[in-house]
C-alpha positions in Angstrom: 42.1 -31.5 4.1 40.3 -34.8 4.8 36.7 -34.5 4.5 36.6 -31.0 3.0 34.8 -32.4 0.0 32.6 -34.4 1.9 31.3 -31.3 4.1 30.8 -29.2 0.7 28.8 -32.0 -0.9 26.8 -32.0 2.4 26.0 -28.2 2.8 25.4 -28.0 -1.3 22.8 -30.9 -0.7 21.3 -29.2 2.1 21.1 -26.2 0.2 19.3 -27.7 -2.7 16.6 -29.4 -0.5 16.3 -25.7 1.2 15.6 -24.1 -2.0 13.5 -26.9 -3.2 11.0 -26.3 -0.2 11.2 -22.5 -0.7 10.3 -22.6 -4.4 8.5 -19.6 -5.5 5.5 -21.8 -7.0 5.2 -23.3 -3.2 4.5 -19.7 -1.5 5.9 -16.6 -0.5 8.0 -15.2 2.2 6.1 -12.9 4.7 8.1 -10.4 7.0 7.6 -11.6 10.3 10.3 -8.6 11.9 11.5 -5.5 10.8 13.7 -3.8 13.1 16.9 -1.3 13.4 18.1 -2.5 16.6 20.4 -5.4 16.4 19.8 -6.5 19.8 16.1 -7.1 19.3 17.2 -9.3 16.2 19.6 -10.7 18.3 16.7 -11.6 21.0 14.4 -12.8 18.4 16.6 -15.0 17.0 17.6 -16.4 20.2 13.3 -17.3 20.9 13.5 -19.0 17.3 16.2 -21.2 18.0 14.4 -21.9 21.9 11.5 -22.9 20.3 13.1 -25.2 18.1 11.9 -24.3 14.7 13.3 -24.9 11.4 15.8 -22.3 10.1 15.7 -23.1 6.8 11.9 -21.8 6.6 13.4 -18.2 8.1 15.7 -15.9 6.1 17.4 -12.7 7.4 18.1 -9.5 5.0 19.9 -6.7 6.1 19.0 -3.4 4.2 21.8 -1.3 4.4 21.5 2.1 5.3 23.1 5.3 4.2 23.3 8.7 6.0 19.9 9.8 6.1 18.2 5.7 6.5 19.4 3.4 9.3 20.2 -0.3 8.9 17.3 -2.1 9.0 16.8 -5.9 9.8 13.9 -8.1 8.2 13.4 -11.6 9.5 10.9 -13.5 7.0 9.3 -16.5 7.0 8.0 -18.8 4.0 4.4 -19.4 4.5 3.4 -22.1 2.2 0.2 -22.0 -0.1 -2.9 -23.6 0.9 -3.3 -27.2 -0.5 -6.2 -26.0 -2.3 -4.8 -23.0 -4.2 -2.6 -23.2 -7.3 0.7 -21.9 -7.5 1.2 -18.1 -7.5 -1.7 -17.3 -5.5 -3.9 -17.0 -8.5 -7.0 -18.6 -9.7 -6.9 -21.5 -12.1 -8.7 -20.1 -15.0 -6.8 -16.9 -14.6 -4.2 -15.6 -17.0 -1.5 -13.6 -16.9 -1.9 -9.9 -16.8 -0.4 -9.3 -20.2 -2.6 -11.6 -22.1 -6.5 -10.4 -22.9 -9.5 -12.6 -23.6 -11.4 -11.7 -27.1 -13.6 -8.9 -25.3 -10.3 -6.9 -24.8 -10.4 -7.0 -20.8 -8.3 -9.3 -18.9 -9.6 -12.5 -17.5 -10.7 -12.0 -14.1 -11.4 -15.2 -11.1 -15.3 -15.6 -10.8 
């Protein structure tokens, strides 16, 4: 089909840009809605569309239920770390949990 490759490249480029904006080192995903009601999910998403929010900063997850647990829908929002806070929300001088200092104690933030 004419233009199909161009549309595919454009969608892939948009996906790469969104992935770069929501990289784990830039922020975290925060759940803003968790519901078992599909109507409640639709109403919430309609409100987001009407407010004109950036859809790339939200993700929708469906946790599939079984006999005992109902299917749950989650809407998460990407929350960037504050400008002064290092990536991952850790202190700049903090070592990974598996590394220990000379005293045998893990390093801590001051």
